[in-house]
CHARMM internal coordinates of N, CA and C (Angstrom, degrees):
IC EDIT
DIST 1 N 1 CA 1.4504
DIST 1 CA 1 C 1.5336
ANGL 1 N 1 CA 1 C 111.19
DIST 1 C 2 N 1.3049
ANGL 1 CA 1 C 2 N 115.96
DIHE 1 N 1 CA 1 C 2 N -30.36
DIST 2 N 2 CA 1.4614
ANGL 1 C 2 N 2 CA 120.04
DIHE 1 CA 1 C 2 N 2 CA -178.61
DIST 2 CA 2 C 1.5271
ANGL 2 N 2 CA 2 C 111.75
DIHE 1 C 2 N 2 CA 2 C -63.97
DIST 2 C 3 N 1.3073
ANGL 2 CA 2 C 3 N 117.53
DIHE 2 N 2 CA 2 C 3 N -33.60
DIST 3 N 3 CA 1.4596
ANGL 2 C 3 N 3 CA 121.04
DIHE 2 CA 2 C 3 N 3 CA -176.54
DIST 3 CA 3 C 1.5214
ANGL 3 N 3 CA 3 C 114.47
DIHE 2 C 3 N 3 CA 3 C -82.88
DIST 3 C 4 N 1.3241
ANGL 3 CA 3 C 4 N 118.28
DIHE 3 N 3 CA 3 C 4 N -13.96
DIST 4 N 4 CA 1.4714
ANGL 3 C 4 N 4 CA 119.86
DIHE 3 CA 3 C 4 N 4 CA 179.98
DIST 4 CA 4 C 1.5255
ANGL 4 N 4 CA 4 C 112.98
DIHE 3 C 4 N 4 CA 4 C -57.62
DIST 4 C 5 N 1.3440
ANGL 4 CA 4 C 5 N 119.51
DIHE 4 N 4 CA 4 C 5 N -50.15
DIST 5 N 5 CA 1.4686
ANGL 4 C 5 N 5 CA 117.78
DIHE 4 CA 4 C 5 N 5 CA 179.71
DIST 5 CA 5 C 1.5294
ANGL 5 N 5 CA 5 C 113.29
DIHE 4 C 5 N 5 CA 5 C -63.84
DIST 5 C 6 N 1.3211
ANGL 5 CA 5 C 6 N 116.29
DIHE 5 N 5 CA 5 C 6 N -34.66
DIST 6 N 6 CA 1.4661
ANGL 5 C 6 N 6 CA 118.86
DIHE 5 CA 5 C 6 N 6 CA 179.18
DIST 6 CA 6 C 1.5263
ANGL 6 N 6 CA 6 C 110.74
DIHE 5 C 6 N 6 CA 6 C -70.93
DIST 6 C 7 N 1.3330
ANGL 6 CA 6 C 7 N 116.85
DIHE 6 N 6 CA 6 C 7 N -35.72
DIST 7 N 7 CA 1.4616
ANGL 6 C 7 N 7 CA 120.12
DIHE 6 CA 6 C 7 N 7 CA 174.35
DIST 7 CA 7 C 1.5185
ANGL 7 N 7 CA 7 C 111.67
DIHE 6 C 7 N 7 CA 7 C -68.09
DIST 7 C 8 N 1.3357
ANGL 7 CA 7 C 8 N 116.56
DIHE 7 N 7 CA 7 C 8 N -31.47
DIST 8 N 8 CA 1.4673
ANGL 7 C 8 N 8 CA 122.41
DIHE 7 CA 7 C 8 N 8 CA 178.33
DIST 8 CA 8 C 1.5291
ANGL 8 N 8 CA 8 C 110.61
DIHE 7 C 8 N 8 CA 8 C -66.57
DIST 8 C 9 N 1.3286
ANGL 8 CA 8 C 9 N 116.20
DIHE 8 N 8 CA 8 C 9 N -40.74
DIST 9 N 9 CA 1.4616
ANGL 8 C 9 N 9 CA 121.60
DIHE 8 CA 8 C 9 N 9 CA -176.03
DIST 9 CA 9 C 1.5337
ANGL 9 N 9 CA 9 C 111.81
DIHE 8 C 9 N 9 CA 9 C -81.85
DIST 9 C 10 N 1.3158
ANGL 9 CA 9 C 10 N 117.36
DIHE 9 N 9 CA 9 C 10 N -30.78
DIST 10 N 10 CA 1.4701
ANGL 9 C 10 N 10 CA 122.37
DIHE 9 CA 9 C 10 N 10 CA -173.25
DIST 10 CA 10 C 1.5229
ANGL 10 N 10 CA 10 C 114.98
DIHE 9 C 10 N 10 CA 10 C -53.18
DIST 10 C 11 N 1.3537
ANGL 10 CA 10 C 11 N 121.21
DIHE 10 N 10 CA 10 C 11 N -41.49
DIST 11 N 11 CA 1.4782
ANGL 10 C 11 N 11 CA 119.40
DIHE 10 CA 10 C 11 N 11 CA -178.23
DIST 11 CA 11 C 1.5264
ANGL 11 N 11 CA 11 C 114.51
DIHE 10 C 11 N 11 CA 11 C -64.01
DIST 11 C 12 N 1.3195
ANGL 11 CA 11 C 12 N 117.64
DIHE 11 N 11 CA 11 C 12 N -14.61
DIST 12 N 12 CA 1.4705
ANGL 11 C 12 N 12 CA 120.33
DIHE 11 CA 11 C 12 N 12 CA 179.58
DIST 12 CA 12 C 1.5177
ANGL 12 N 12 CA 12 C 112.51
DIHE 11 C 12 N 12 CA 12 C -74.84
DIST 12 C 13 N 1.3089
ANGL 12 CA 12 C 13 N 117.09
DIHE 12 N 12 CA 12 C 13 N -14.73
DIST 13 N 13 CA 1.4660
ANGL 12 C 13 N 13 CA 121.78
DIHE 12 CA 12 C 13 N 13 CA -177.40
DIST 13 CA 13 C 1.5195
ANGL 13 N 13 CA 13 C 110.26
DIHE 12 C 13 N 13 CA 13 C -105.31
DIST 13 C 14 N 1.3276
ANGL 13 CA 13 C 14 N 116.77
DIHE 13 N 13 CA 13 C 14 N 146.17
DIST 14 N 14 CA 1.4691
ANGL 13 C 14 N 14 CA 119.10
DIHE 13 CA 13 C 14 N 14 CA 174.59
DIST 14 CA 14 C 1.5333
ANGL 14 N 14 CA 14 C 110.17
DIHE 13 C 14 N 14 CA 14 C -62.67
DIST 14 C 15 N 1.3100
ANGL 14 CA 14 C 15 N 114.47
DIHE 14 N 14 CA 14 C 15 N 144.85
DIST 15 N 15 CA 1.4638
ANGL 14 C 15 N 15 CA 119.82
DIHE 14 CA 14 C 15 N 15 CA -179.08
DIST 15 CA 15 C 1.5261
ANGL 15 N 15 CA 15 C 110.27
DIHE 14 C 15 N 15 CA 15 C -57.89
DIST 15 C 16 N 1.3268
ANGL 15 CA 15 C 16 N 115.67
DIHE 15 N 15 CA 15 C 16 N 135.79
DIST 16 N 16 CA 1.4659
ANGL 15 C 16 N 16 CA 125.83
DIHE 15 CA 15 C 16 N 16 CA 178.83
DIST 16 CA 16 C 1.5273
ANGL 16 N 16 CA 16 C 113.75
DIHE 15 C 16 N 16 CA 16 C 69.58
DIST 16 C 17 N 1.3336
ANGL 16 CA 16 C 17 N 118.37
DIHE 16 N 16 CA 16 C 17 N 15.29
DIST 17 N 17 CA 1.4656
ANGL 16 C 17 N 17 CA 120.82
DIHE 16 CA 16 C 17 N 17 CA 174.90
DIST 17 CA 17 C 1.5258
ANGL 17 N 17 CA 17 C 108.74
DIHE 16 C 17 N 17 CA 17 C -83.08
DIST 17 C 18 N 1.3215
ANGL 17 CA 17 C 18 N 116.56
DIHE 17 N 17 CA 17 C 18 N 173.09
DIST 18 N 18 CA 1.4692
ANGL 17 C 18 N 18 CA 120.72
DIHE 17 CA 17 C 18 N 18 CA -179.22
DIST 18 CA 18 C 1.5314
ANGL 18 N 18 CA 18 C 111.18
DIHE 17 C 18 N 18 CA 18 C -63.03
DIST 18 C 19 N 1.3280
ANGL 18 CA 18 C 19 N 118.14
DIHE 18 N 18 CA 18 C 19 N -41.36
DIST 19 N 19 CA 1.4621
ANGL 18 C 19 N 19 CA 121.58
DIHE 18 CA 18 C 19 N 19 CA 178.86
DIST 19 CA 19 C 1.5164
ANGL 19 N 19 CA 19 C 112.38
DIHE 18 C 19 N 19 CA 19 C -64.89
DIST 19 C 20 N 1.3145
ANGL 19 CA 19 C 20 N 116.34
DIHE 19 N 19 CA 19 C 20 N -41.54
DIST 20 N 20 CA 1.4590
ANGL 19 C 20 N 20 CA 122.12
DIHE 19 CA 19 C 20 N 20 CA 177.46
DIST 20 CA 20 C 1.5217
ANGL 20 N 20 CA 20 C 109.79
DIHE 19 C 20 N 20 CA 20 C -62.16
DIST 20 C 21 N 1.3206
ANGL 20 CA 20 C 21 N 116.34
DIHE 20 N 20 CA 20 C 21 N -46.27
DIST 21 N 21 CA 1.4644
ANGL 20 C 21 N 21 CA 122.41
DIHE 20 CA 20 C 21 N 21 CA 179.34
DIST 21 CA 21 C 1.5289
ANGL 21 N 21 CA 21 C 110.09
DIHE 20 C 21 N 21 CA 21 C -61.08
DIST 21 C 22 N 1.3193
ANGL 21 CA 21 C 22 N 117.25
DIHE 21 N 21 CA 21 C 22 N -42.98
DIST 22 N 22 CA 1.4599
ANGL 21 C 22 N 22 CA 121.70
DIHE 21 CA 21 C 22 N 22 CA -179.58
DIST 22 CA 22 C 1.5305
ANGL 22 N 22 CA 22 C 111.16
DIHE 21 C 22 N 22 CA 22 C -64.92
DIST 22 C 23 N 1.3218
ANGL 22 CA 22 C 23 N 117.65
DIHE 22 N 22 CA 22 C 23 N -40.45
DIST 23 N 23 CA 1.4617
ANGL 22 C 23 N 23 CA 120.72
DIHE 22 CA 22 C 23 N 23 CA 178.91
DIST 23 CA 23 C 1.5249
ANGL 23 N 23 CA 23 C 112.14
DIHE 22 C 23 N 23 CA 23 C -61.73
DIST 23 C 24 N 1.2940
ANGL 23 CA 23 C 24 N 116.40
DIHE 23 N 23 CA 23 C 24 N -34.02
DIST 24 N 24 CA 1.4652
ANGL 23 C 24 N 24 CA 119.81
DIHE 23 CA 23 C 24 N 24 CA -179.79
DIST 24 CA 24 C 1.5231
ANGL 24 N 24 CA 24 C 111.17
DIHE 23 C 24 N 24 CA 24 C -78.68
DIST 24 C 25 N 1.3284
ANGL 24 CA 24 C 25 N 117.59
DIHE 24 N 24 CA 24 C 25 N -39.96
DIST 25 N 25 CA 1.4656
ANGL 24 C 25 N 25 CA 120.43
DIHE 24 CA 24 C 25 N 25 CA -170.85
DIST 25 CA 25 C 1.5278
ANGL 25 N 25 CA 25 C 115.71
DIHE 24 C 25 N 25 CA 25 C -98.46
DIST 25 C 26 N 1.3158
ANGL 25 CA 25 C 26 N 119.19
DIHE 25 N 25 CA 25 C 26 N -14.72
DIST 26 N 26 CA 1.4702
ANGL 25 C 26 N 26 CA 120.85
DIHE 25 CA 25 C 26 N 26 CA -178.17
DIST 26 CA 26 C 1.5326
ANGL 26 N 26 CA 26 C 113.58
DIHE 25 C 26 N 26 CA 26 C -61.73
DIST 26 C 27 N 1.3385
ANGL 26 CA 26 C 27 N 119.98
DIHE 26 N 26 CA 26 C 27 N -38.97
DIST 27 N 27 CA 1.4684
ANGL 26 C 27 N 27 CA 118.72
DIHE 26 CA 26 C 27 N 27 CA -178.38
DIST 27 CA 27 C 1.5298
ANGL 27 N 27 CA 27 C 114.34
DIHE 26 C 27 N 27 CA 27 C -73.74
DIST 27 C 28 N 1.3120
ANGL 27 CA 27 C 28 N 118.50
DIHE 27 N 27 CA 27 C 28 N -14.22
DIST 28 N 28 CA 1.4642
ANGL 27 C 28 N 28 CA 121.13
DIHE 27 CA 27 C 28 N 28 CA -174.26
DIST 28 CA 28 C 1.5304
ANGL 28 N 28 CA 28 C 112.95
DIHE 27 C 28 N 28 CA 28 C -59.05
DIST 28 C 29 N 1.3472
ANGL 28 CA 28 C 29 N 120.57
DIHE 28 N 28 CA 28 C 29 N -47.44
DIST 29 N 29 CA 1.4754
ANGL 28 C 29 N 29 CA 118.49
DIHE 28 CA 28 C 29 N 29 CA 178.77
DIST 29 CA 29 C 1.5320
ANGL 29 N 29 CA 29 C 113.25
DIHE 28 C 29 N 29 CA 29 C -60.69
DIST 29 C 30 N 1.3223
ANGL 29 CA 29 C 30 N 116.97
DIHE 29 N 29 CA 29 C 30 N -34.44
DIST 30 N 30 CA 1.4653
ANGL 29 C 30 N 30 CA 119.98
DIHE 29 CA 29 C 30 N 30 CA 178.83
DIST 30 CA 30 C 1.5276
ANGL 30 N 30 CA 30 C 110.29
DIHE 29 C 30 N 30 CA 30 C -66.81
DIST 30 C 31 N 1.3297
ANGL 30 CA 30 C 31 N 116.51
DIHE 30 N 30 CA 30 C 31 N -43.27
DIST 31 N 31 CA 1.4574
ANGL 30 C 31 N 31 CA 120.89
DIHE 30 CA 30 C 31 N 31 CA 179.03
DIST 31 CA 31 C 1.5297
ANGL 31 N 31 CA 31 C 110.39
DIHE 30 C 31 N 31 CA 31 C -63.58
DIST 31 C 32 N 1.3146
ANGL 31 CA 31 C 32 N 116.60
DIHE 31 N 31 CA 31 C 32 N -42.66
DIST 32 N 32 CA 1.4649
ANGL 31 C 32 N 32 CA 120.04
DIHE 31 CA 31 C 32 N 32 CA 178.26
DIST 32 CA 32 C 1.5282
ANGL 32 N 32 CA 32 C 110.34
DIHE 31 C 32 N 32 CA 32 C -62.52
DIST 32 C 33 N 1.3349
ANGL 32 CA 32 C 33 N 116.83
DIHE 32 N 32 CA 32 C 33 N -44.57
DIST 33 N 33 CA 1.4595
ANGL 32 C 33 N 33 CA 120.46
DIHE 32 CA 32 C 33 N 33 CA 178.73
DIST 33 CA 33 C 1.5309
ANGL 33 N 33 CA 33 C 110.98
DIHE 32 C 33 N 33 CA 33 C -59.74
DIST 33 C 34 N 1.3260
ANGL 33 CA 33 C 34 N 116.99
DIHE 33 N 33 CA 33 C 34 N -45.90
DIST 34 N 34 CA 1.4618
ANGL 33 C 34 N 34 CA 120.52
DIHE 33 CA 33 C 34 N 34 CA 179.85
DIST 34 CA 34 C 1.5274
ANGL 34 N 34 CA 34 C 111.48
DIHE 33 C 34 N 34 CA 34 C -62.95
DIST 34 C 35 N 1.3258
ANGL 34 CA 34 C 35 N 116.62
DIHE 34 N 34 CA 34 C 35 N -41.17
DIST 35 N 35 CA 1.4614
ANGL 34 C 35 N 35 CA 120.05
DIHE 34 CA 34 C 35 N 35 CA 179.15
DIST 35 CA 35 C 1.5205
ANGL 35 N 35 CA 35 C 111.26
DIHE 34 C 35 N 35 CA 35 C -63.50
DIST 35 C 36 N 1.3353
ANGL 35 CA 35 C 36 N 116.48
DIHE 35 N 35 CA 35 C 36 N -43.94
DIST 36 N 36 CA 1.4593
ANGL 35 C 36 N 36 CA 119.75
DIHE 35 CA 35 C 36 N 36 CA -178.85
DIST 36 CA 36 C 1.5292
ANGL 36 N 36 CA 36 C 111.90
DIHE 35 C 36 N 36 CA 36 C -71.88
DIST 36 C 37 N 1.3116
ANGL 36 CA 36 C 37 N 117.51
DIHE 36 N 36 CA 36 C 37 N -38.16
DIST 37 N 37 CA 1.4660
ANGL 36 C 37 N 37 CA 119.95
DIHE 36 CA 36 C 37 N 37 CA -178.15
DIST 37 CA 37 C 1.5312
ANGL 37 N 37 CA 37 C 112.20
DIHE 36 C 37 N 37 CA 37 C -70.30
DIST 37 C 38 N 1.3239
ANGL 37 CA 37 C 38 N 116.94
DIHE 37 N 37 CA 37 C 38 N -27.44
DIST 38 N 38 CA 1.4649
ANGL 37 C 38 N 38 CA 119.73
DIHE 37 CA 37 C 38 N 38 CA 177.38
DIST 38 CA 38 C 1.5228
ANGL 38 N 38 CA 38 C 112.01
DIHE 37 C 38 N 38 CA 38 C -93.24
DIST 38 C 39 N 1.3409
ANGL 38 CA 38 C 39 N 115.96
DIHE 38 N 38 CA 38 C 39 N 0.67
DIST 39 N 39 CA 1.4721
ANGL 38 C 39 N 39 CA 122.63
DIHE 38 CA 38 C 39 N 39 CA 178.54
DIST 39 CA 39 C 1.5371
ANGL 39 N 39 CA 39 C 111.99
DIHE 38 C 39 N 39 CA 39 C 56.13
DIST 39 C 40 N 1.3264
ANGL 39 CA 39 C 40 N 114.71
DIHE 39 N 39 CA 39 C 40 N 40.82
DIST 40 N 40 CA 1.4575
ANGL 39 C 40 N 40 CA 120.91
DIHE 39 CA 39 C 40 N 40 CA 176.87
DIST 40 CA 40 C 1.5228
ANGL 40 N 40 CA 40 C 108.55
DIHE 39 C 40 N 40 CA 40 C -72.48
DIST 40 C 41 N 1.3219
ANGL 40 CA 40 C 41 N 118.49
DIHE 40 N 40 CA 40 C 41 N 131.05
DIST 41 N 41 CA 1.4745
ANGL 40 C 41 N 41 CA 120.56
DIHE 40 CA 40 C 41 N 41 CA -179.25
DIST 41 CA 41 C 1.5292
ANGL 41 N 41 CA 41 C 112.45
DIHE 40 C 41 N 41 CA 41 C -61.40
DIST 41 C 42 N 1.3198
ANGL 41 CA 41 C 42 N 114.61
DIHE 41 N 41 CA 41 C 42 N 153.63
DIST 42 N 42 CA 1.4624
ANGL 41 C 42 N 42 CA 122.06
DIHE 41 CA 41 C 42 N 42 CA -178.01
DIST 42 CA 42 C 1.5279
ANGL 42 N 42 CA 42 C 112.01
DIHE 41 C 42 N 42 CA 42 C -60.76
DIST 42 C 43 N 1.3231
ANGL 42 CA 42 C 43 N 117.67
DIHE 42 N 42 CA 42 C 43 N -26.44
DIST 43 N 43 CA 1.4674
ANGL 42 C 43 N 43 CA 120.27
DIHE 42 CA 42 C 43 N 43 CA -177.53
DIST 43 CA 43 C 1.5355
ANGL 43 N 43 CA 43 C 112.39
DIHE 42 C 43 N 43 CA 43 C -65.18
DIST 43 C 44 N 1.3369
ANGL 43 CA 43 C 44 N 117.87
DIHE 43 N 43 CA 43 C 44 N -14.28
DIST 44 N 44 CA 1.4591
ANGL 43 C 44 N 44 CA 121.36
DIHE 43 CA 43 C 44 N 44 CA 179.01
DIST 44 CA 44 C 1.5295
ANGL 44 N 44 CA 44 C 113.28
DIHE 43 C 44 N 44 CA 44 C -91.53
DIST 44 C 45 N 1.3185
ANGL 44 CA 44 C 45 N 117.83
DIHE 44 N 44 CA 44 C 45 N -0.71
DIST 45 N 45 CA 1.4677
ANGL 44 C 45 N 45 CA 121.01
DIHE 44 CA 44 C 45 N 45 CA 179.93
DIST 45 CA 45 C 1.5313
ANGL 45 N 45 CA 45 C 111.92
DIHE 44 C 45 N 45 CA 45 C -57.55
DIST 45 C 46 N 1.3421
ANGL 45 CA 45 C 46 N 120.03
DIHE 45 N 45 CA 45 C 46 N -42.23
DIST 46 N 46 CA 1.4708
ANGL 45 C 46 N 46 CA 118.08
DIHE 45 CA 45 C 46 N 46 CA 177.86
DIST 46 CA 46 C 1.5304
ANGL 46 N 46 CA 46 C 113.09
DIHE 45 C 46 N 46 CA 46 C -58.95
DIST 46 C 47 N 1.3146
ANGL 46 CA 46 C 47 N 117.32
DIHE 46 N 46 CA 46 C 47 N -32.57
DIST 47 N 47 CA 1.4634
ANGL 46 C 47 N 47 CA 120.10
DIHE 46 CA 46 C 47 N 47 CA 177.50
DIST 47 CA 47 C 1.5251
ANGL 47 N 47 CA 47 C 109.88
DIHE 46 C 47 N 47 CA 47 C -68.70
DIST 47 C 48 N 1.3291
ANGL 47 CA 47 C 48 N 117.07
DIHE 47 N 47 CA 47 C 48 N -40.76
DIST 48 N 48 CA 1.4674
ANGL 47 C 48 N 48 CA 120.67
DIHE 47 CA 47 C 48 N 48 CA 177.30
DIST 48 CA 48 C 1.5274
ANGL 48 N 48 CA 48 C 110.48
DIHE 47 C 48 N 48 CA 48 C -62.38
DIST 48 C 49 N 1.3123
ANGL 48 CA 48 C 49 N 117.16
DIHE 48 N 48 CA 48 C 49 N -42.02
DIST 49 N 49 CA 1.4711
ANGL 48 C 49 N 49 CA 121.23
DIHE 48 CA 48 C 49 N 49 CA 179.54
DIST 49 CA 49 C 1.5283
ANGL 49 N 49 CA 49 C 110.28
DIHE 48 C 49 N 49 CA 49 C -64.88
DIST 49 C 50 N 1.3238
ANGL 49 CA 49 C 50 N 116.20
DIHE 49 N 49 CA 49 C 50 N -45.00
DIST 50 N 50 CA 1.4639
ANGL 49 C 50 N 50 CA 120.32
DIHE 49 CA 49 C 50 N 50 CA -179.40
DIST 50 CA 50 C 1.5274
ANGL 50 N 50 CA 50 C 111.63
DIHE 49 C 50 N 50 CA 50 C -62.58
DIST 50 C 51 N 1.3249
ANGL 50 CA 50 C 51 N 116.93
DIHE 50 N 50 CA 50 C 51 N -42.14
DIST 51 N 51 CA 1.4594
ANGL 50 C 51 N 51 CA 119.10
DIHE 50 CA 50 C 51 N 51 CA 179.40
DIST 51 CA 51 C 1.5306
ANGL 51 N 51 CA 51 C 111.47
DIHE 50 C 51 N 51 CA 51 C -70.28
DIST 51 C 52 N 1.3237
ANGL 51 CA 51 C 52 N 117.48
DIHE 51 N 51 CA 51 C 52 N -31.67
DIST 52 N 52 CA 1.4692
ANGL 51 C 52 N 52 CA 120.21
DIHE 51 CA 51 C 52 N 52 CA 176.48
DIST 52 CA 52 C 1.5288
ANGL 52 N 52 CA 52 C 110.24
DIHE 51 C 52 N 52 CA 52 C -65.78
DIST 52 C 53 N 1.3071
ANGL 52 CA 52 C 53 N 116.84
DIHE 52 N 52 CA 52 C 53 N -44.20
DIST 53 N 53 CA 1.4645
ANGL 52 C 53 N 53 CA 121.01
DIHE 52 CA 52 C 53 N 53 CA 178.23
DIST 53 CA 53 C 1.5289
ANGL 53 N 53 CA 53 C 109.92
DIHE 52 C 53 N 53 CA 53 C -64.34
DIST 53 C 54 N 1.3280
ANGL 53 CA 53 C 54 N 116.36
DIHE 53 N 53 CA 53 C 54 N -43.69
DIST 54 N 54 CA 1.4695
ANGL 53 C 54 N 54 CA 120.10
DIHE 53 CA 53 C 54 N 54 CA 179.36
DIST 54 CA 54 C 1.5303
ANGL 54 N 54 CA 54 C 110.91
DIHE 53 C 54 N 54 CA 54 C -62.09
DIST 54 C 55 N 1.3262
ANGL 54 CA 54 C 55 N 117.54
DIHE 54 N 54 CA 54 C 55 N -38.64
DIST 55 N 55 CA 1.4609
ANGL 54 C 55 N 55 CA 120.94
DIHE 54 CA 54 C 55 N 55 CA 177.66
DIST 55 CA 55 C 1.5178
ANGL 55 N 55 CA 55 C 112.26
DIHE 54 C 55 N 55 CA 55 C -64.86
DIST 55 C 56 N 1.3317
ANGL 55 CA 55 C 56 N 116.48
DIHE 55 N 55 CA 55 C 56 N -40.74
DIST 56 N 56 CA 1.4667
ANGL 55 C 56 N 56 CA 120.43
DIHE 55 CA 55 C 56 N 56 CA 177.32
DIST 56 CA 56 C 1.5329
ANGL 56 N 56 CA 56 C 110.52
DIHE 55 C 56 N 56 CA 56 C -63.59
DIST 56 C 57 N 1.3176
ANGL 56 CA 56 C 57 N 116.69
DIHE 56 N 56 CA 56 C 57 N -44.63
DIST 57 N 57 CA 1.4632
ANGL 56 C 57 N 57 CA 120.81
DIHE 56 CA 56 C 57 N 57 CA -178.94
DIST 57 CA 57 C 1.5204
ANGL 57 N 57 CA 57 C 110.66
DIHE 56 C 57 N 57 CA 57 C -66.00
DIST 57 C 58 N 1.3353
ANGL 57 CA 57 C 58 N 116.70
DIHE 57 N 57 CA 57 C 58 N -45.38
DIST 58 N 58 CA 1.4661
ANGL 57 C 58 N 58 CA 120.20
DIHE 57 CA 57 C 58 N 58 CA -179.95
DIST 58 CA 58 C 1.5265
ANGL 58 N 58 CA 58 C 111.17
DIHE 57 C 58 N 58 CA 58 C -62.30
DIST 58 C 59 N 1.3255
ANGL 58 CA 58 C 59 N 117.36
DIHE 58 N 58 CA 58 C 59 N -44.09
DIST 59 N 59 CA 1.4561
ANGL 58 C 59 N 59 CA 120.47
DIHE 58 CA 58 C 59 N 59 CA 178.47
DIST 59 CA 59 C 1.5101
ANGL 59 N 59 CA 59 C 112.19
DIHE 58 C 59 N 59 CA 59 C -62.10
DIST 59 C 60 N 1.3230
ANGL 59 CA 59 C 60 N 116.97
DIHE 59 N 59 CA 59 C 60 N -40.82
DIST 60 N 60 CA 1.4590
ANGL 59 C 60 N 60 CA 121.43
DIHE 59 CA 59 C 60 N 60 CA 178.76
DIST 60 CA 60 C 1.5285
ANGL 60 N 60 CA 60 C 111.10
DIHE 59 C 60 N 60 CA 60 C -64.40
DIST 60 C 61 N 1.3209
ANGL 60 CA 60 C 61 N 116.39
DIHE 60 N 60 CA 60 C 61 N -43.74
DIST 61 N 61 CA 1.4680
ANGL 60 C 61 N 61 CA 119.82
DIHE 60 CA 60 C 61 N 61 CA -179.69
DIST 61 CA 61 C 1.5231
ANGL 61 N 61 CA 61 C 111.36
DIHE 60 C 61 N 61 CA 61 C -66.94
DIST 61 C 62 N 1.3289
ANGL 61 CA 61 C 62 N 117.16
DIHE 61 N 61 CA 61 C 62 N -39.96
DIST 62 N 62 CA 1.4650
ANGL 61 C 62 N 62 CA 120.05
DIHE 61 CA 61 C 62 N 62 CA 177.43
DIST 62 CA 62 C 1.5276
ANGL 62 N 62 CA 62 C 110.96
DIHE 61 C 62 N 62 CA 62 C -62.49
DIST 62 C 63 N 1.3227
ANGL 62 CA 62 C 63 N 116.23
DIHE 62 N 62 CA 62 C 63 N -39.01
DIST 63 N 63 CA 1.4576
ANGL 62 C 63 N 63 CA 120.90
DIHE 62 CA 62 C 63 N 63 CA 178.19
DIST 63 CA 63 C 1.5209
ANGL 63 N 63 CA 63 C 110.95
DIHE 62 C 63 N 63 CA 63 C -63.20
DIST 63 C 64 N 1.3294
ANGL 63 CA 63 C 64 N 116.49
DIHE 63 N 63 CA 63 C 64 N -43.77
DIST 64 N 64 CA 1.4647
ANGL 63 C 64 N 64 CA 120.37
DIHE 63 CA 63 C 64 N 64 CA 179.62
DIST 64 CA 64 C 1.5254
ANGL 64 N 64 CA 64 C 111.32
DIHE 63 C 64 N 64 CA 64 C -65.27
DIST 64 C 65 N 1.3235
ANGL 64 CA 64 C 65 N 117.08
DIHE 64 N 64 CA 64 C 65 N -40.30
DIST 65 N 65 CA 1.4667
ANGL 64 C 65 N 65 CA 120.88
DIHE 64 CA 64 C 65 N 65 CA 178.21
DIST 65 CA 65 C 1.5237
ANGL 65 N 65 CA 65 C 110.17
DIHE 64 C 65 N 65 CA 65 C -62.48
DIST 65 C 66 N 1.3138
ANGL 65 CA 65 C 66 N 116.40
DIHE 65 N 65 CA 65 C 66 N -44.33
DIST 66 N 66 CA 1.4677
ANGL 65 C 66 N 66 CA 121.07
DIHE 65 CA 65 C 66 N 66 CA 179.93
DIST 66 CA 66 C 1.5281
ANGL 66 N 66 CA 66 C 111.70
DIHE 65 C 66 N 66 CA 66 C -62.13
DIST 66 C 67 N 1.3513
ANGL 66 CA 66 C 67 N 116.33
DIHE 66 N 66 CA 66 C 67 N -42.78
DIST 67 N 67 CA 1.4637
ANGL 66 C 67 N 67 CA 120.01
DIHE 66 CA 66 C 67 N 67 CA 179.22
DIST 67 CA 67 C 1.5313
ANGL 67 N 67 CA 67 C 111.31
DIHE 66 C 67 N 67 CA 67 C -64.73
DIST 67 C 68 N 1.3408
ANGL 67 CA 67 C 68 N 117.66
DIHE 67 N 67 CA 67 C 68 N -37.91
DIST 68 N 68 CA 1.4623
ANGL 67 C 68 N 68 CA 121.08
DIHE 67 CA 67 C 68 N 68 CA 179.30
DIST 68 CA 68 C 1.5258
ANGL 68 N 68 CA 68 C 111.00
DIHE 67 C 68 N 68 CA 68 C -67.67
DIST 68 C 69 N 1.3273
ANGL 68 CA 68 C 69 N 117.31
DIHE 68 N 68 CA 68 C 69 N -35.20
DIST 69 N 69 CA 1.4642
ANGL 68 C 69 N 69 CA 120.96
DIHE 68 CA 68 C 69 N 69 CA 178.18
DIST 69 CA 69 C 1.5202
ANGL 69 N 69 CA 69 C 111.91
DIHE 68 C 69 N 69 CA 69 C -67.27
DIST 69 C 70 N 1.3082
ANGL 69 CA 69 C 70 N 116.59
DIHE 69 N 69 CA 69 C 70 N -31.67
DIST 70 N 70 CA 1.4648
ANGL 69 C 70 N 70 CA 120.96
DIHE 69 CA 69 C 70 N 70 CA -177.95
DIST 70 CA 70 C 1.5217
ANGL 70 N 70 CA 70 C 111.76
DIHE 69 C 70 N 70 CA 70 C -76.63
DIST 70 C 71 N 1.2994
ANGL 70 CA 70 C 71 N 118.61
DIHE 70 N 70 CA 70 C 71 N -14.68
DIST 71 N 71 CA 1.4729
ANGL 70 C 71 N 71 CA 121.51
DIHE 70 CA 70 C 71 N 71 CA -179.57
DIST 71 CA 71 C 1.4742
ANGL 71 N 71 CA 71 C 112.28
DIHE 70 C 71 N 71 CA 71 C -80.40
END
COOR INIT
IC SEED 1 N 1 CA 1 C
IC BUILD
């Protein structure tokens, strides 16, 4: 859920720009903090990565759908 807003905002920036880079990497410290504070084992890191990618993709697609509806 944390990555949805960042995925929503990411398409507004040119690919590989500072804003685009920030949208992808800003949630990472929060995810790491949550993983460490809940003492989640390291073996679950691939699940965290997969859900982060899925959140970015879902947010991006929702943003594109919304923009198409407004046209």
